[in-house]
N, CA, C and O of each residue as an XYZ file, in Angstrom:
500
protein
N      22.196     66.267    -10.381
C      21.886     65.348     -9.309
C      22.028     66.084     -7.979
O      23.043     66.736     -7.736
N      21.035     65.985     -7.136
C      21.065     66.719     -5.879
C      21.757     65.887     -4.798
O      21.755     64.656     -4.817
N      22.342     66.619     -3.865
C      23.072     66.005     -2.755
C      22.085     65.391     -1.766
O      21.034     65.966     -1.482
N      22.434     64.220     -1.250
C      21.602     63.588     -0.234
C      21.807     64.312      1.089
O      22.940     64.512      1.528
N      20.718     64.699      1.715
C      20.775     65.408      2.989
C      20.224     64.526      4.089
O      19.253     63.795      3.893
N      20.855     64.604      5.246
C      20.376     63.882      6.416
C      19.660     64.847      7.342
O      20.085     65.990      7.515
N      18.584     64.385      7.929
C      17.887     65.188      8.931
C      18.688     65.156     10.228
O      19.652     64.402     10.356
N      18.281     65.973     11.178
C      18.921     66.013     12.495
C      18.892     64.622     13.124
O      19.905     64.133     13.624
N      17.732     64.000     13.091
C      17.565     62.671     13.689
C      18.425     61.632     12.977
O      19.038     60.784     13.626
N      18.474     61.691     11.659
C      19.292     60.755     10.883
C      20.782     60.938     11.182
O      21.535     59.968     11.262
N      21.188     62.186     11.342
C      22.591     62.478     11.653
C      22.959     61.888     13.017
O      24.019     61.281     13.168
N      22.093     62.066     13.992
C      22.336     61.488     15.327
C      22.453     59.972     15.233
O      23.348     59.379     15.835
N      21.558     59.347     14.487
C      21.569     57.893     14.357
C      22.809     57.410     13.613
O      23.440     56.436     14.022
N      23.152     58.077     12.541
C      24.302     57.670     11.724
C      25.584     57.654     12.545
O      26.400     56.742     12.412
N      25.762     58.661     13.394
C      27.011     58.782     14.156
C      26.876     58.340     15.615
O      27.821     58.447     16.397
N      25.696     57.845     15.966
C      25.443     57.370     17.325
C      25.811     58.408     18.369
O      26.517     58.114     19.334
N      25.322     59.633     18.166
C      25.516     60.715     19.123
C      24.152     61.187     19.600
O      23.136     60.969     18.940
N      24.146     61.832     20.746
C      22.891     62.352     21.284
C      22.540     63.666     20.582
O      23.417     64.339     20.040
N      21.268     64.022     20.596
C      20.890     65.329     20.053
C      21.642     66.469     20.732
O      22.005     67.456     20.093
N      21.869     66.322     22.024
C      22.604     67.356     22.768
C      24.017     67.528     22.205
O      24.487     68.653     22.039
N      24.690     66.420     21.914
C      26.038     66.477     21.351
C      26.021     67.174     19.999
O      26.845     68.052     19.738
N      25.090     66.789     19.143
C      25.016     67.378     17.808
C      24.730     68.881     17.895
O      25.341     69.668     17.173
N      23.815     69.276     18.763
C      23.529     70.710     18.939
C      24.757     71.450     19.466
O      25.035     72.575     19.050
N      25.486     70.818     20.381
C      26.692     71.446     20.931
C      27.744     71.631     19.847
O      28.375     72.686     19.787
N      27.946     70.662     19.011
C      28.917     70.785     17.918
C      28.535     71.920     16.975
O      29.404     72.598     16.426
N      27.249     72.122     16.792
C      26.796     73.262     15.990
C      27.056     74.568     16.739
O      27.520     75.545     16.151
N      26.757     74.581     18.025
C      26.922     75.782     18.841
C      28.369     76.271     18.836
O      28.618     77.475     18.770
N      29.328     75.334     18.905
C      30.738     75.743     18.923
C      31.327     75.798     17.506
O      32.542     75.883     17.326
N      30.456     75.750     16.529
C      30.787     75.961     15.113
C      31.691     74.890     14.520
O      32.518     75.173     13.653
N      31.528     73.672     14.989
C      32.192     72.549     14.331
C      31.385     72.120     13.112
O      31.938     71.665     12.111
N      30.077     72.272     13.213
C      29.164     71.909     12.133
C      28.283     73.104     11.783
O      27.969     73.935     12.634
N      27.897     73.170     10.529
C      27.029     74.250     10.072
C      26.003     73.680      9.086
O      26.177     73.791      7.873
N      24.936     73.070      9.612
C      23.954     72.450      8.723
C      23.128     73.494      7.970
O      23.041     74.657      8.363
N      22.532     73.035      6.883
C      21.574     73.877      6.176
C      20.308     73.931      7.016
O      19.925     72.940      7.637
N      19.667     75.081      7.032
C      18.436     75.229      7.808
C      17.282     75.567      6.880
O      17.391     76.397      5.977
N      16.182     74.896      7.139
C      14.938     75.185      6.448
C      13.885     75.338      7.533
O      13.339     74.357      8.038
N      13.615     76.583      7.876
C      12.747     76.839      9.020
C      13.462     76.398     10.272
O      14.588     76.820     10.533
N      12.814     75.552     11.049
C      13.443     75.031     12.269
C      14.189     73.726     12.036
O      14.852     73.215     12.939
N      14.083     73.190     10.833
C      14.725     71.917     10.525
C      16.168     72.128     10.090
O      16.511     73.140      9.478
N      17.004     71.151     10.419
C      18.410     71.168     10.031
C      18.660     69.991      9.101
O      18.118     68.901      9.288
N      19.501     70.238      8.086
C      19.860     69.188      7.148
C      21.366     69.191      6.939
O      21.995     70.243      6.829
N      21.926     67.992      6.888
C      23.364     67.809      6.827
C      23.746     67.161      5.508
O      23.270     66.078      5.169
N      24.613     67.843      4.768
C      25.089     67.331      3.497
C      26.416     66.607      3.656
O      26.870     66.339      4.769
N      27.024     66.300      2.525
C      28.281     65.536      2.508
C      29.383     66.240      3.295
O      30.163     65.583      3.985
N      29.457     67.566      3.201
C      30.499     68.306      3.920
C      30.369     68.129      5.424
O      31.363     67.896      6.112
N      29.158     68.236      5.936
C      28.941     68.105      7.380
C      29.142     66.666      7.838
O      29.627     66.430      8.945
N      28.774     65.704      6.998
C      29.004     64.294      7.330
C      30.504     64.025      7.412
O      30.967     63.347      8.329
N      31.264     64.557      6.451
C      32.724     64.387      6.468
C      33.330     65.050      7.698
O      34.210     64.480      8.342
N      32.863     66.253      8.027
C      33.377     66.953      9.209
C      33.064     66.167     10.480
O      33.906     66.073     11.372
N      31.870     65.609     10.566
C      31.487     64.838     11.749
C      32.368     63.590     11.870
O      32.760     63.214     12.974
N      32.671     62.961     10.762
C      33.562     61.807     10.765
C      34.929     62.202     11.322
O      35.500     61.490     12.148
N      35.447     63.336     10.867
C      36.750     63.816     11.342
C      36.702     64.209     12.814
O      37.644     63.937     13.560
N      35.621     64.841     13.233
C      35.463     65.250     14.636
C      35.491     64.025     15.547
O      36.216     63.998     16.541
N      34.704     63.022     15.204
C      34.626     61.839     16.059
C      35.941     61.057     16.049
O      36.340     60.501     17.072
N      36.600     61.015     14.919
C      37.912     60.367     14.859
C      38.905     61.135     15.731
O      39.684     60.538     16.473
N      38.868     62.461     15.633
C      39.751     63.288     16.451
C      39.489     63.111     17.936
O      40.426     63.062     18.733
N      38.221     63.014     18.313
C      37.873     62.799     19.722
C      38.393     61.444     20.198
O      38.878     61.312     21.321
N      38.284     60.439     19.324
C      38.778     59.101     19.651
C      40.283     59.146     19.942
O      40.771     58.438     20.823
N      40.999     59.970     19.207
C      42.442     60.098     19.388
C      42.797     60.995     20.574
O      43.959     61.067     20.973
N      41.797     61.678     21.139
C      42.035     62.497     22.318
C      42.248     63.973     22.058
O      42.673     64.700     22.957
N      41.964     64.433     20.851
C      42.112     65.854     20.554
C      40.978     66.642     21.200
O      39.860     66.143     21.325
N      41.269     67.860     21.606
C      40.275     68.760     22.188
C      39.374     69.315     21.079
O      39.800     69.447     19.932
N      38.136     69.635     21.428
C      37.192     70.155     20.428
C      37.682     71.463     19.805
O      37.536     71.661     18.599
N      38.251     72.343     20.600
C      38.743     73.612     20.049
C      39.894     73.367     19.083
O      39.996     74.030     18.051
N      40.737     72.438     19.408
C      41.843     72.063     18.524
C      41.295     71.558     17.182
O      41.805     71.911     16.119
N      40.256     70.735     17.252
C      39.627     70.226     16.032
C      38.936     71.342     15.254
O      38.987     71.374     14.024
N      38.297     72.246     15.971
C      37.610     73.364     15.299
C      38.601     74.216     14.512
O      38.348     74.572     13.361
N      39.720     74.539     15.136
C      40.747     75.333     14.459
C      41.306     74.590     13.254
O      41.558     75.186     12.206
N      41.494     73.297     13.409
C      42.027     72.481     12.325
C      41.048     72.422     11.156
O      41.458     72.506      9.999
N      39.753     72.278     11.453
C      38.749     72.253     10.388
C      38.640     73.604      9.686
O      38.464     73.657      8.469
N      38.743     74.688     10.440
C      38.702     76.022      9.839
C      39.882     76.253      8.897
O      39.770     76.983      7.912
N      40.985     75.637      9.204
C      42.195     75.798      8.403
C      41.970     75.388      6.947
O      42.529     75.998      6.035
N      41.166     74.375      6.733
C      40.895     73.915      5.374
C      40.288     75.049      4.539
O      40.695     75.276      3.400
N      39.323     75.750      5.112
C      38.663     76.854      4.397
C      39.604     78.026      4.167
O      39.544     78.670      3.119
N      40.471     78.310      5.132
C      41.352     79.481      5.039
C      42.642     79.229      4.276
O      43.091     80.078      3.506
N      43.240     78.056      4.490
C      44.585     77.827      3.965
C      44.718     76.625      3.039
O      45.748     76.463      2.384
N      43.703     75.791      2.974
C      43.729     74.662      2.057
C      44.230     73.366      2.666
O      44.587     73.288      3.842
N      44.240     72.368      1.825
C      44.546     71.004      2.242
C      45.973     70.826      2.733
O      46.196     70.178      3.755
N      46.942     71.390      2.023
C      48.343     71.189      2.393
C      48.626     71.699      3.794
O      49.269     71.009      4.584
N      48.158     72.888      4.113
C      48.355     73.447      5.459
C      47.637     72.593      6.493
O      48.150     72.376      7.591
N      46.459     72.114      6.146
C      45.703     71.276      7.074
C      46.448     69.957      7.325
O      46.534     69.504      8.466
N      46.976     69.354      6.284
C      47.751     68.114      6.441
C      48.984     68.350      7.310
O      49.289     67.553      8.198
N      49.678     69.433      7.053
C      50.885     69.760      7.813
C      50.545     69.926      9.298
O      51.235     69.395     10.168
N      49.493     70.657      9.564
C      49.079     70.886     10.945
C      48.650     69.590     11.610
O      48.975     69.346     12.772
N      47.917     68.756     10.875
C      47.497     67.486     11.464
C      48.703     66.624     11.807
O      48.722     65.975     12.853
N      49.698     66.611     10.946
C      50.905     65.830     11.217
C      51.558     66.289     12.516
O      51.983     65.462     13.323
N      51.638     67.595     12.721
C      52.199     68.137     13.958
C      51.335     67.761     15.163
O      51.854     67.375     16.210
N      50.019     67.876     15.009
C      49.103     67.504     16.092
C      49.250     66.022     16.425
O      49.292     65.647     17.597
N      49.326     65.190     15.403
C      49.444     63.745     15.602
C      50.756     63.401     16.289
O      50.786     62.545     17.174
N      51.841     64.059     15.891
C      53.137     63.806     16.531
C      53.074     64.103     18.028
O      53.559     63.317     18.842
N      52.470     65.248     18.389
C      52.343     65.601     19.811
C      51.468     64.587     20.546
O      51.788     64.173     21.660
N      50.365     64.192     19.915
C      49.432     63.259     20.553
C      50.079     61.884     20.714
O      49.852     61.212     21.720
N      50.874     61.459     19.744
C      51.551     60.165     19.850
C      52.521     60.134     21.027
O      52.615     59.121     21.719
N      53.237     61.220     21.261
C      54.128     61.308     22.417
C      53.308     61.209     23.707
O      53.663     60.476     24.629
N      52.211     61.955     23.751
C      51.356     61.952     24.936
C      50.768     60.563     25.197
O      50.785     60.088     26.333
N      50.254     59.916     24.164
C      49.653     58.592     24.322
C      50.699     57.538     24.706
O      50.413     56.630     25.487
N      51.891     57.663     24.163
C      52.964     56.733     24.517
C      53.335     56.877     25.988
O      53.551     55.880     26.677
N      53.407     58.108     26.466
C      53.668     58.344     27.891
C      52.561     57.736     28.755
O      52.836     57.113     29.781
N      51.313     57.921     28.332
C      50.186     57.356     29.077
C      50.240     55.830     29.077
O      49.925     55.186     30.078
N      50.642     55.268     27.949
C      50.751     53.818     27.849
C      51.786     53.288     28.837
O      51.550     52.275     29.496
N      52.914     53.954     28.944
C      53.958     53.556     29.890
C      53.431     53.635     31.320
O      53.645     52.725     32.120
N      52.743     54.727     31.632
C      52.180     54.892     32.974
C      51.149     53.807     33.282
O      51.106     53.286     34.396
N      50.319     53.470     32.294
C      49.315     52.418     32.495
C      49.970     51.060     32.721
O      49.541     50.305     33.593
N      50.994     50.744     31.953
C      51.695     49.471     32.142
C      52.282     49.393     33.543
O      52.210     48.347     34.189
N      52.864     50.492     34.018
C      53.429     50.523     35.370
C      52.333     50.357     36.423
O      52.512     49.627     37.398
N      51.211     51.025     36.228
C      50.101     50.930     37.179
C      49.544     49.510     37.212
O      49.232     48.996     38.286
N      49.416     48.874     36.059
C      48.917     47.500     35.991
C      49.871     46.557     36.711
O      49.439     45.701     37.484
N      51.146     46.712     36.462
C      52.162     45.865     37.117
C      52.099     46.046     38.631
O      52.099     45.066     39.376
N      52.044     47.297     39.085
C      51.976     47.571     40.522
C      50.713     46.988     41.139
O      50.767     46.394     42.216
N      49.583     47.149     40.472
C      48.316     46.628     40.986
C      48.349     45.105     41.054
O      47.875     44.517     42.025
N      48.906     44.466     40.028
C      49.019     43.003     40.052
C      49.873     42.540     41.228
O      49.546     41.551     41.885
N      50.968     43.255     41.492
C      51.847     42.886     42.601
C      51.136     43.052     43.945
O      51.230     42.180     44.809
N      50.428     44.167     44.122
C      49.714     44.404     45.378
C      48.590     43.395     45.540
O      48.363     42.890     46.639
N      47.886     43.095     44.456
C      46.821     42.106     44.510
C      47.382     40.745     44.897
O      46.809     40.058     45.742
N      48.494     40.349     44.289
C      49.114     39.052     44.591
C      49.543     38.996     46.061
O      49.324     37.993     46.740
N      50.153     40.075     46.544
C      50.568     40.129     47.949
C      49.356     39.989     48.870
O      49.378     39.230     49.839
N      48.302     40.734     48.549
C      47.096     40.718     49.378
C      46.441     39.347     49.348
O      45.999     38.849     50.384
N      46.376     38.742     48.194
C      45.774     37.423     48.056
C      46.555     36.382     48.851
O      45.967     35.535     49.523
N      47.871     36.450     48.773
C      48.733     35.530     49.514
C      48.588     35.754     51.019
O      48.487     34.795     51.784
N      48.578     37.010     51.441
C      48.429     37.335     52.858
C      47.086     36.862     53.389
O      47.004     36.406     54.530
N      46.055     36.957     52.602
C      44.724     36.544     53.016
C      44.701     35.034     53.254
O      44.080     34.568     54.209
N      45.373     34.268     52.392
C      45.419     32.807     52.539
C      46.190     32.413     53.793
O      45.851     31.437     54.462
N      47.226     33.178     54.102
C      48.024     32.875     55.317
C      47.213     33.159     56.577
O      47.365     32.462     57.581
N      46.356     34.173     56.534
C      45.584     34.571     57.731
C      44.411     33.636     57.986
O      43.886     33.599     59.099
N      43.993     32.886     56.984
C      42.832     31.987     57.172
C      43.156     30.762     57.946
O      42.281     29.927     58.175
């Protein structure tokens, strides 16, 4: 049974990315599609990698960080990749928690300034 391959256009549609994004991911070696002439085809491996890339981007990981992590699977295997991801996730969770605290403080401050301004505006009318 042969593997189902997606064309360049199908890959863009499946992941809702622009052609420019997909070409860039190939350029920085996050993806390596099969080529037939000028056409590119993406198999299960590339679809899985794209899923991981987009999930990693959602979590705020840098593309180079993701590239190194994906390469690790080929060089060192699943266990090393899992271990590294756990470390990456721990660092990112600390960073996101700090950002969350800062956002809560900014929201509180903005609400207070808005309330003051709104009250002052009513007094001036």
